[in-house]
Backbone as CSV, one residue per row, in Angstrom:
resi,resn,N_x,N_y,N_z,CA_x,CA_y,CA_z,C_x,C_y,C_z
1,MET,0.712,-1.188,0.130,0.783,0.311,0.087,0.441,0.673,-0.325
2,PRO,1.015,2.360,-0.590,1.628,3.292,-1.171,1.273,4.449,0.648
3,PHE,2.796,4.731,0.468,2.609,5.703,1.627,1.464,7.080,1.162
4,SER,0.877,7.331,2.658,-0.029,8.453,2.579,-0.243,9.227,3.806
5,PRO,0.704,10.560,3.503,1.149,11.354,4.815,0.490,11.855,5.669
6,ASN,0.254,11.703,6.638,-1.221,12.769,7.476,-0.592,12.944,9.304
7,PHE,-0.984,13.497,9.796,-0.873,14.122,10.639,-1.339,14.501,11.557
8,SER,-1.943,14.677,13.294,-2.894,15.146,13.291,-1.894,16.049,14.256
9,THR,-2.948,17.173,15.800,-1.977,17.733,16.886,-3.465,18.257,17.515
10,SER,-3.051,18.092,19.621,-3.468,18.618,20.413,-2.536,19.598,21.398
11,GLN,-3.523,19.832,22.102,-3.374,20.479,23.156,-3.538,18.981,24.512
12,VAL,-3.473,19.649,25.699,-3.306,18.698,26.477,-4.142,19.606,27.661
13,LEU,-5.131,19.326,28.300,-5.479,20.070,29.141,-4.915,20.253,30.083
14,GLY,-4.593,21.871,30.732,-3.226,21.345,32.158,-2.051,22.001,31.880
15,LEU,-1.479,21.473,30.146,-1.006,21.759,29.552,-0.867,22.772,28.581
16,PRO,-1.261,24.071,28.527,-1.416,24.788,27.517,-0.368,25.170,26.920
17,ASN,0.834,24.720,26.462,2.649,25.325,26.203,2.644,23.950,25.035
18,GLN,2.475,23.152,25.436,2.836,21.972,24.909,1.748,21.430,23.335
19,ILE,2.348,21.408,22.183,1.759,20.494,20.526,1.986,19.228,21.409
20,VAL,0.736,18.276,20.764,1.423,16.819,20.660,0.874,16.163,19.252
21,PHE,2.585,15.999,18.389,1.526,15.196,17.059,1.244,14.043,17.272
22,THR,0.635,13.444,16.118,0.584,12.435,16.043,0.251,11.774,15.015
23,ASP,1.295,10.880,14.361,1.587,10.453,13.094,0.313,9.800,12.600
24,THR,-0.662,10.002,11.389,-2.054,9.239,11.136,-1.171,8.469,9.667
25,SER,-0.596,8.686,9.417,-0.468,7.952,8.491,-0.669,6.800,7.816
26,THR,-1.062,6.533,6.090,-1.050,5.090,6.250,-0.337,4.342,5.228
27,GLY,0.093,2.837,5.358,0.744,2.713,4.165,2.457,2.698,4.592
28,SER,2.753,2.892,3.808,4.626,2.117,4.457,5.219,3.195,2.842
29,ASP,6.676,3.315,3.492,7.734,3.638,2.499,9.263,3.243,3.241
30,SER,9.378,2.206,2.925,10.465,2.143,3.255,12.047,3.368,3.271
31,ASN,11.925,4.251,2.696,13.197,4.705,2.402,13.135,5.819,3.349
32,ILE,11.882,5.728,3.700,11.537,7.038,5.602,12.456,6.394,6.456
33,ALA,13.598,7.916,6.488,14.280,7.711,7.508,13.859,8.745,8.492
34,SER,13.145,10.137,9.050,13.733,10.547,9.626,11.714,11.635,9.210
35,ARG,12.040,12.000,10.228,11.232,13.267,10.148,11.602,14.758,11.072
36,ARG,9.927,15.781,10.319,10.828,17.152,11.168,9.781,18.188,10.435
37,VAL,9.154,18.944,11.982,7.801,19.816,12.405,8.074,20.889,12.205
38,TYR,7.951,21.894,11.435,8.278,23.056,11.504,6.764,23.911,11.523
39,MET,6.681,24.721,13.139,5.904,25.194,12.741,5.750,27.175,13.810
40,GLN,5.285,27.365,11.968,4.915,28.806,11.538,4.057,29.955,12.407
41,THR,4.365,31.081,12.782,4.044,32.132,13.032,3.182,33.099,12.173
42,ALA,2.027,33.294,11.569,1.548,34.411,10.957,2.824,35.765,10.499
43,ALA,3.942,35.652,11.653,4.654,36.671,11.700,6.364,36.071,10.698
44,ASN,6.272,34.857,10.749,6.925,34.360,10.103,7.573,34.091,10.132
45,ILE,7.652,33.700,12.141,8.221,32.779,13.591,8.277,31.950,13.701
46,TYR,8.891,30.603,13.711,9.461,29.037,13.942,9.329,29.140,15.314
47,LEU,8.514,28.509,15.665,8.402,28.687,16.705,9.336,27.206,16.909
48,VAL,10.625,27.079,18.196,10.569,25.872,18.570,11.040,26.216,20.519
49,GLU,11.187,24.268,20.711,12.076,24.254,21.614,13.072,25.101,21.832
50,LEU,13.321,25.231,23.408,14.626,26.268,24.280,15.724,24.477,23.640
51,GLY,17.113,25.951,23.602,17.663,25.022,23.086,17.599,24.552,21.578
52,THR,16.895,24.092,21.010,16.852,24.145,19.553,18.222,25.154,18.045
53,THR,18.530,24.759,17.624,19.419,25.523,16.859,19.284,25.287,15.447
54,THR,17.575,24.559,15.142,17.369,24.757,13.874,15.949,25.744,13.639
55,ASN,15.233,25.819,12.784,13.942,26.201,12.886,12.648,24.910,12.835
56,TYR,13.112,24.059,12.969,12.655,23.106,13.107,12.223,22.358,14.200
57,GLU,11.798,21.204,14.752,11.850,19.932,15.658,11.699,19.109,14.849
58,VAL,13.166,17.654,15.352,13.110,16.184,14.442,12.188,15.563,15.676
59,TRP,11.923,15.141,14.593,10.619,13.731,15.648,10.807,12.397,15.392
60,SER,11.251,11.696,16.121,11.784,10.006,15.739,11.297,9.518,14.697
61,ILE,11.580,9.163,13.766,10.532,8.498,13.300,10.496,6.458,13.906
62,LEU,10.205,6.714,15.240,10.451,5.069,15.624,8.621,5.831,16.681
63,ASP,9.212,7.059,16.673,7.720,7.026,17.726,6.649,7.518,16.455
64,THR,5.457,7.368,17.086,4.202,7.877,16.183,3.910,8.450,16.508
65,THR,3.986,9.396,18.504,3.274,10.671,18.636,5.101,11.145,19.307
66,ALA,4.648,12.912,18.917,5.658,13.231,20.284,5.211,15.086,20.441
67,THR,6.056,14.819,21.321,5.530,16.371,21.951,6.360,17.793,22.537
68,TYR,5.239,19.219,21.859,7.111,20.087,22.072,6.385,21.231,23.256
69,ASP,6.962,21.261,23.644,7.181,22.311,24.658,7.309,23.528,23.903
70,VAL,6.527,24.650,23.026,7.043,25.746,22.244,5.819,26.916,22.258
71,LEU,4.762,26.762,22.658,3.783,27.877,23.138,4.041,28.661,24.845
72,SER,3.780,30.118,24.124,3.747,30.945,25.388,2.535,31.695,25.296
73,LYS,1.814,31.745,24.490,0.022,31.745,24.000,-0.380,31.492,23.048
74,ASP,-1.749,31.751,22.949,-2.636,31.045,21.602,-1.875,31.193,20.083
75,TYR,-1.518,30.726,19.857,-1.410,31.306,18.204,-1.839,30.250,17.012
76,ALA,-1.886,30.664,16.225,-2.532,29.888,14.219,-1.009,30.020,14.788
77,LEU,-1.253,28.554,13.917,0.081,28.102,13.217,0.087,27.148,11.872
78,TYR,0.999,27.633,11.572,0.923,26.623,10.178,2.348,26.002,10.191
79,VAL,1.700,24.467,10.292,2.325,23.686,10.674,2.992,22.391,9.531
80,THR,4.287,22.141,9.457,4.343,21.173,8.694,5.007,20.284,8.831
81,VAL,4.551,18.994,8.526,5.827,17.846,9.152,6.183,17.798,7.157
82,GLU,7.057,16.714,7.396,8.253,16.455,6.799,8.914,15.217,7.226
83,TRP,8.475,14.180,6.017,8.675,12.412,5.848,10.599,12.020,5.666
84,LEU,11.721,12.521,5.801,12.606,12.324,5.130,13.367,11.165,4.495
85,ASN,14.666,11.296,3.456,15.011,10.173,3.132,16.169,9.947,4.547
86,ALA,17.249,8.898,3.915,18.836,9.185,4.845,19.576,9.988,4.843
87,SER,19.279,10.678,3.485,19.822,11.659,2.931,19.325,13.518,3.471
88,ASN,18.126,13.378,4.040,18.118,14.303,4.699,16.970,15.607,2.982
89,ILE,16.834,14.138,2.738,15.511,14.547,1.078,14.512,14.178,1.641
90,VAL,13.764,15.404,1.053,11.884,15.200,1.821,11.131,14.724,0.392
91,LEU,10.863,13.346,0.833,9.815,11.945,0.369,8.744,13.052,0.277
92,TYR,8.049,12.720,1.384,6.838,13.809,1.955,6.185,14.928,2.038
93,ASN,5.235,15.396,2.009,5.358,16.408,3.240,3.421,17.039,3.545
94,LYS,3.353,17.324,4.448,1.733,17.611,4.704,1.981,19.155,5.877
95,GLN,1.047,19.849,5.585,1.089,20.719,6.159,-0.708,21.041,6.001
96,PHE,-0.166,21.946,7.036,-2.621,22.586,8.055,-2.106,23.883,8.729
97,LEU,-2.601,24.670,8.690,-3.452,26.200,9.082,-4.035,25.487,10.418
98,LEU,-3.234,25.592,12.204,-4.389,25.355,12.882,-4.400,26.408,14.116
99,GLY,-5.520,26.036,14.563,-5.239,26.751,16.144,-5.267,26.063,17.474
100,TYR,-4.274,27.266,18.047,-3.986,26.090,19.177,-4.342,27.543,20.505
101,THR,-5.831,27.292,21.162,-6.018,28.181,21.963,-6.342,27.704,24.002
102,LEU,-5.915,27.267,24.001,-6.278,26.148,24.975,-5.553,27.464,25.995
103,TYR,-4.867,28.445,26.241,-4.551,29.473,26.961,-5.384,30.351,27.046
104,ASN,-6.366,30.469,26.326,-7.679,31.643,25.970,-8.562,30.659,26.310
105,GLU,-9.266,29.518,26.238,-10.143,28.392,26.510,-9.890,28.129,28.513
106,SER,-8.186,28.015,29.517,-8.448,27.439,30.585,-8.565,28.845,31.356
107,PHE,-8.504,30.694,30.644,-9.026,31.497,31.171,-10.209,31.612,30.757
108,ASP,-11.415,31.394,30.446,-12.557,31.519,30.120,-13.036,30.232,31.051
109,TYR,-12.600,28.967,31.742,-13.370,28.060,32.059,-12.639,28.811,33.498
110,HIS,-12.284,29.083,34.012,-12.281,29.760,35.469,-12.619,30.885,35.525
111,LEU,-12.611,31.801,34.491,-14.259,32.537,34.708,-15.484,32.380,34.920
112,THR,-15.057,31.349,33.890,-17.064,30.791,34.438,-16.900,30.233,36.134
113,GLN,-16.110,29.771,36.134,-16.050,29.182,37.579,-16.307,29.607,38.968
114,VAL,-15.346,31.274,38.493,-15.210,32.354,39.883,-16.566,32.634,39.761
């Protein structure tokens, strides 16, 4: 079955600073050796974890999920995941424009409870 790239993301209640990525791809391609995640803001700034020296995060091909601590507030992000071969040549990619609003939702919930 041919490889069809796909992923989903979520935030965890109580941890609005983190984005959880899940690879929901179907099929297989033995040439895939690694993945990269780009999280780009509307201001063309790439969000990465503290200490990362590139504009992307590396997502281990051995893990179906990955969590990145990159948010300091709510964002709409243009998220791109790339599947690469051993020579770091992009074989597949998938992009989504996604909203991360858990900071605001948590604050609204707090106000409702007060």
